[in-house]
N, C-alpha and C positions, 0 to 999 in steps of 0.2 A: 548528405542523407538522401539517397535515391528512393523516392516514395514509391516507385514501381517495383523495387526489388524486395518484395515481401511475399508471403504465401498467397497463392492465387485467390483463395476465398476472401482474403482481406486486401487484395491489390487495389490501390487507389485508381489504377487505370484499367482494371478488369470490370468495366462497366457493361450493362446490357446493350446488345445490338452494336457492339464495338464503339460505343460513344465514349468520349473522354470526359474526365473530371476537370472542373475548374476549382482551383484553390483560392479561397477568399481571405483567409486570415490565419495567423499563427500566434501561439503564445507559449511561453515557458513557465514551468513551475518556479516557485520562489527560489529554490536551490539549484535550478538549472539542470536537474536530472531527468526532467520530463518535457517533451515537446508535444504540443497539441496543434492539429491542423483542421480547419473548417473547410469542407469541400462539398461539391455537388456535381451531379452528372449534367453536362451541357445540354441545353434545350430539352429538358425533361421535367416531369412534375412529381408523380407519386413516389414517396419514400426514397428520395435521391439526395437528401442532405444528411451529412454525417460529420461527427467529430472523430478524428483518429488520434490515438496517443502512441508516442514512440518514447522508449526509455533510453537514456544516454548513460553509458558507463563512465564517461568523463563529463562533468557538468559543462553545459553550453558548447560542447564539441559535437557538432552534428554528424561528423564522420563516424561516430560510435553509436548511432541510433539503431534501435531494434524495435520492430512493431510490437505493441503490447495489447491494445484493445481498441474497440470502436463502439459507437452508439448503435442502437437498433430502433427502427421505426421513429426516428426523430421528427419526421413530418406529421406524425399522428396528432390528433387533437389533444391527446393527453399531455403532449409536450409543447404544443404551439398555442393552446388556449384559443383555437379558432375552429368553429364548426364546419368551415368550408374546406379545411385541409383534410386529406391531401388532394382533393379534387381541383383546387386552385394552386397556382404556382406560388408557394410560400418559400422564400429563398433565405437561407442562412448566410449572413454576410459578415458577421463579426463575433468574436468571443473574448471574454476576459474573466480571470479568476480573482477572488479576494486573496489576501496575503497568505492564508493557511490552507487554501485549496478545498475548503468546505462549502464554497459557493462558486457557481459559474454564471455568467451573464451572457446571454445570446441576443444578437441583433437580427431580427427577421424583417424582410421586405416582402410585401404582398404585391407581386407583379400583376400588371393589368389594372387592378383597382387602385394601386398606388398606396402610399403610406408605409410606415415602418413602426416597429415596436421593440422595445428592449424588455426581455423577460428574465426573471431571476429564478435560479434553481439551487436547491441544496444538494450536497453530496454526502451520503451517510459515511462514506470512507473518503478521506481527502484525496483529491485528484483521480478518483475512480469514476470515470464518466459513465460506466454501466450502472451506477447507483444514483444517478441524478433524478430529482423530483421537482416538478414545477411548483413554485410558490404562487398560488392563485390570488393571494391578497397583496401582491406586489407587482412591479412592472410599470413601464412608462410607455404610453402611446404617443409616438412622435407625430402622428396625425398628418393631415394635408392642410398646410396653411396655419393650423392652430398653434404650432410651435415654430413659426418662422420658416415654413416650407422645408424643414429638414426631413424630407419624405423618403429619400433613397439613402438611408444611413448605412454605414459600414463599420469602419474602425472604431474601437472603444478603448478608452484609457481612463483609469482612476488616478486621483491624486494619491500621494503616499499614505495619507490618513483615511482614505476611503470615503471622504465626504464630498468629493466633487467627481463628476463624470464629464469627459470630453468626447464628443461624437462627431466624426467627420461625415458629411453628407454631400450629395450633389442632386440638383434638380433644375430642369429647364435651362441647361447650359451654364449653370453657376455652381460653384463649390463653396462650402462653408463649414464652420465648426459651431456646434451647440455646446453650451456649458450648463450643467445641471448641478444644483446643490442639494445634498441629502441631509435630512435631519439627523439620521444615525448612519454611522459608517457602514458601507456596503449593504444598505437597506433601501430598496427603491419603493417602499410602501409610502414614504413621505418625502416629497421633493419640491423644489422650486426651480423653474426655468430661469436661471440667473442671467444667461446670455442666450437668447433664443436662436440666433443664426447670424454669425459674423461672416459676411461674404468675402471670401479670399480674393476674388477677382477685382474687388473694389480697391485692393492694394497692389494690383498687378504691375509689375515692372518687367522690362525686357530681360529675358533669361530666367525669370521665375515663373510661378504658376500663372 
């Protein structure tokens, strides 16, 4: 799936001032017929984070991908719940869907000020990223030090039943995984930090992380 071989207006590499995009995360729909990519323009700020959707004619076969849609103004306060955006560098670094595509979860990192937050969105049409709406009563602030220094968080994964979240982070030269337990499946309005930050380097051996 060549991400640059799509119409110019939606080209992942057709960035302003000839800047390139950086891809941070990808995710498939539950049936493998849709591929989602989180990307942003390198060394830029305002309105440069987007999610791109590609449809696959053969499930999980990325050689059959075709560009379908992308988000608009994702850096806006409407979607980031942050009055400083887009004037500050709010960076999209991870995404994950629930099992039926009616919710998407985005991991944002606030560059400079530090800290990360996991925000929850509903989709009025499953897997239609143009229909996403921020759930203002949900979301998890990873903070700085308050949840085990999981400040520069990126990859997100849910357990099969949607009641646990696993988040990979790095901070101050260390890498770790946070585990979060949810009261209700795929609902971040009520949660407990089950394992705040397990340092991977504490278990480092030659040839591994």
